[in-house]
C-alpha positions in Angstrom: 123.7 -71.4 54.6 124.2 -72.1 58.4 124.6 -69.5 60.9 128.1 -70.7 61.5 129.0 -70.6 58.0 128.0 -67.0 57.9 129.9 -65.7 60.7 133.0 -67.2 59.6 133.0 -65.4 56.0 132.0 -62.2 58.0 135.0 -62.2 59.5 137.4 -63.8 56.8 135.9 -61.6 54.7 137.4 -58.6 56.4 141.0 -60.4 57.2 141.9 -61.6 53.6 140.6 -65.4 53.9 142.7 -65.6 57.0 140.8 -66.7 60.2 142.0 -67.8 63.6 141.4 -70.9 65.4 140.2 -68.3 68.3 137.9 -67.0 65.7 136.6 -70.4 64.8 135.3 -71.0 67.8 134.1 -68.2 69.0 131.8 -68.0 65.3 130.5 -71.8 66.7 133.1 -74.2 64.7 134.2 -77.0 67.0 137.5 -78.2 67.0 136.2 -81.3 65.1 134.5 -79.0 62.5 138.3 -77.3 62.1 140.1 -80.5 61.7 137.3 -82.0 59.4 137.6 -78.7 57.3 141.4 -79.1 57.1 141.3 -82.4 55.9 138.6 -82.0 53.3 140.8 -79.0 51.9 138.1 -76.0 52.3 140.6 -74.5 55.1 144.3 -74.2 55.1 146.3 -74.1 58.0 148.8 -71.7 57.3 150.3 -71.0 61.1 149.4 -73.0 64.4 146.3 -71.7 65.2 145.9 -69.7 61.6 143.9 -70.5 59.0 143.1 -69.7 55.3 139.3 -70.6 53.9 139.5 -72.1 50.3 142.0 -74.0 48.6 143.9 -71.0 46.9 147.1 -70.0 47.9 147.5 -67.1 50.2 147.9 -63.8 48.6 150.7 -61.6 49.7 148.6 -59.9 52.1 147.2 -62.8 53.6 150.7 -64.1 54.1 151.4 -61.0 56.2 148.5 -60.6 58.1 148.8 -64.5 58.8 152.2 -63.8 59.8 151.1 -61.3 62.2 148.1 -63.4 63.5 151.0 -66.1 64.2 153.1 -64.7 66.5 150.8 -62.7 67.9 150.4 -59.3 70.1 152.8 -56.2 69.2 154.0 -58.6 65.7 154.7 -55.9 62.9 155.6 -56.9 59.2 158.7 -55.4 58.3 162.1 -55.4 56.3 161.9 -56.9 53.0 158.0 -58.0 53.2 156.9 -54.4 54.3 158.9 -52.8 51.4 156.9 -55.5 49.3 153.2 -54.5 50.8 154.6 -50.8 50.0 155.5 -51.8 46.4 158.8 -50.3 46.8 160.7 -53.9 45.6 159.4 -56.9 43.7 157.4 -59.9 45.1 159.1 -62.7 46.5 158.1 -66.3 48.4 160.3 -65.6 50.8 159.3 -65.8 54.6 157.3 -63.0 55.8 159.4 -60.6 58.2 157.8 -59.9 61.4 159.2 -57.4 64.0 158.4 -58.3 67.9 159.7 -56.2 70.8 159.9 -57.7 74.5 159.0 -61.2 74.1 159.7 -64.1 72.1 156.9 -65.3 70.0 158.2 -68.5 69.0 159.0 -70.3 66.1 156.5 -70.4 63.3 157.4 -72.0 59.8 157.6 -69.1 57.0 157.8 -66.5 59.3 161.5 -64.7 59.7 161.3 -63.2 63.0 164.0 -59.7 64.0 163.3 -58.8 67.6 165.1 -55.3 68.1 165.7 -53.7 71.4 162.7 -51.2 70.4 160.4 -50.0 67.5 159.2 -46.3 68.4 155.8 -45.5 67.6 156.0 -43.1 64.9 157.9 -46.4 63.3 154.8 -48.2 62.9 151.8 -47.9 60.4 148.8 -49.9 59.3 147.8 -51.4 55.9 144.2 -52.6 55.6 144.6 -53.2 59.5 148.2 -54.8 59.5 150.5 -53.4 61.8 153.3 -52.3 59.2 156.5 -50.5 59.7 156.6 -46.8 58.5 158.1 -46.7 54.9 161.2 -44.6 56.7 161.6 -47.8 58.9 161.3 -50.4 56.1 164.4 -48.7 54.2 166.1 -48.2 57.2 165.9 -52.0 58.0 166.2 -53.0 54.6 170.1 -51.9 54.8 171.1 -54.6 57.2 169.4 -57.2 55.8 169.3 -57.0 51.7 171.6 -56.1 49.4 172.8 -52.2 48.5 171.1 -52.4 44.9 167.6 -53.7 46.7 168.1 -50.9 49.2 168.8 -48.2 47.2 166.0 -49.3 44.5 163.6 -49.2 47.6 165.2 -45.6 48.4 164.7 -44.5 44.6 161.2 -45.6 44.7 159.9 -44.3 47.9 161.4 -40.6 47.3 160.2 -40.7 43.3 156.6 -41.9 45.0 156.8 -38.9 47.7 155.9 -41.0 50.2 159.0 -40.8 52.5 161.3 -38.1 52.6 165.2 -37.9 53.7 164.7 -36.3 56.9 162.5 -38.8 58.2 164.6 -41.7 57.1 167.8 -39.5 59.2 165.9 -39.6 62.0 166.2 -43.3 62.7 169.5 -42.9 62.3 170.0 -40.5 64.7 168.1 -42.2 66.9 170.0 -45.1 66.4 173.6 -44.4 65.0 174.7 -48.0 65.3 171.9 -49.6 64.3 173.4 -52.5 61.2 173.0 -51.2 57.9 173.5 -47.3 58.7 177.0 -46.6 56.4 174.6 -48.1 53.6 171.7 -45.4 54.4 174.4 -42.7 55.5 175.9 -43.3 52.0 172.4 -42.6 50.1 171.4 -39.8 52.3 175.2 -38.3 51.7 174.8 -38.8 47.7 175.7 -35.5 45.9 173.2 -35.4 43.8 170.9 -32.9 43.3 167.8 -32.8 46.4 164.4 -31.8 45.0 164.6 -28.7 47.0 168.1 -27.8 45.5 166.5 -28.4 42.3 163.7 -25.8 42.6 166.0 -23.2 43.9 168.1 -23.7 40.7 165.0 -23.7 38.7 163.6 -20.5 40.2 167.3 -18.8 40.1 167.1 -19.6 36.7 163.7 -18.4 36.1 164.4 -14.7 37.9 167.3 -14.4 35.6 165.7 -15.1 32.4 163.1 -12.7 33.8 160.1 -15.1 33.0 156.8 -15.6 35.1 157.5 -17.3 38.7 156.0 -20.7 38.8 153.4 -22.0 41.4 156.1 -24.8 42.9 154.6 -27.9 44.8 151.0 -27.6 44.3 148.4 -30.1 43.3 147.3 -30.2 39.3 143.9 -32.6 38.5 145.3 -35.0 41.2 148.9 -35.4 40.5 151.9 -33.0 42.8 153.7 -31.3 40.3 157.0 -29.2 40.8 156.2 -25.9 38.8 153.3 -25.0 37.7 152.1 -21.7 35.5 148.2 -22.0 35.5 147.6 -19.0 33.1 149.9 -20.8 30.6 148.3 -24.2 31.2 152.3 -25.3 31.3 153.6 -27.9 33.9 157.5 -28.2 34.5 158.5 -32.2 36.4 161.8 -33.1 37.2 163.2 -36.1 36.3 165.8 -36.7 39.4 167.7 -39.9 39.5 165.4 -41.4 41.7 163.3 -41.3 38.7 165.1 -44.1 37.0 165.8 -46.9 39.4 162.1 -48.5 38.8 160.4 -49.9 35.9 157.1 -48.8 37.6 158.5 -45.0 38.4 158.8 -45.0 34.3 155.3 -46.1 33.8 154.1 -43.6 36.5 155.5 -40.5 35.0 154.1 -41.5 31.4 150.6 -42.0 32.9 151.2 -38.4 34.8 152.0 -36.9 31.7 148.8 -38.6 30.1 146.6 -37.3 32.2 147.6 -33.9 32.3 148.0 -33.3 28.2 144.5 -35.3 28.3 143.0 -32.1 30.7 144.6 -29.6 28.2 148.2 -29.4 29.6 151.8 -29.3 28.8 154.5 -30.8 30.3 157.9 -30.5 30.0 160.7 -32.5 31.8 164.2 -31.4 32.7 166.9 -33.1 34.6 169.6 -32.7 37.0 172.5 -32.3 34.3 170.2 -29.6 32.4 170.0 -27.9 35.5 173.4 -27.8 36.1 175.0 -27.8 32.8 172.6 -26.6 30.4 170.9 -23.8 32.4 170.5 -21.5 29.2 169.0 -24.3 27.1 166.3 -25.0 30.0 165.7 -21.2 30.3 165.2 -21.4 26.3 162.9 -24.4 26.6 160.6 -23.0 29.2 160.3 -19.6 27.7 159.4 -21.0 24.3 157.0 -23.4 25.6 155.5 -20.2 28.1 155.3 -18.5 24.6 153.6 -20.6 22.4 
């Protein structure tokens, strides 16, 4: 392999096979060589000045990275595209959503541009070197462009996976109370069903009233953050809250978590909101029997 090829390959490997014209030129490939490769289909032009090595279609990460590169400095993957990168919504072939503040990067086919007045520093994170809006900001942005159902699904998945808190999302609304989609986000935050902390308080009160051993709460067991744990009894209790039922992936994650815990000799019981509020005696009885067995 020629030195130019090695340099190009080294750069592209770090960038999901995406490379800019400036990087190609710096590696020693001239404009003629770039045109030749595109014509020979050994390299694809994704955007003006942004290329993909090889003939295979770009991956989701490659598309996101290329869009940010095309829009240049300060560009951040956002909205639906950010939700897909986080795994909060299923992948689509839609244009990549990108936020750019303070300037107009021009039109780029395949990029859906958003130009808010501001983007706070803590509203941006990074995924494999690609700037992406934070989970909280992503959910707030979804409410402005996606359906109520899609926004709720992403909200449920993020809460279930514990990658965001209601407080983090509420902070964005406090900062931008009139932002598009604010009513939809407030409706989700005001949902009357119990929050995780409320469930924990109800469970601990129930355990105390039944004179049962007090569990450890919110502790890591075999790599998982569990809701309640009695180490001396090898018993784990998990809440099956409303957010756990929004996506199949949440269901699959629950089953995997249970299998890992059981494989390590632990027992797992699950309690729903309805059982906590309407069948507290039955819940206390189940816990008591599990602790005795």
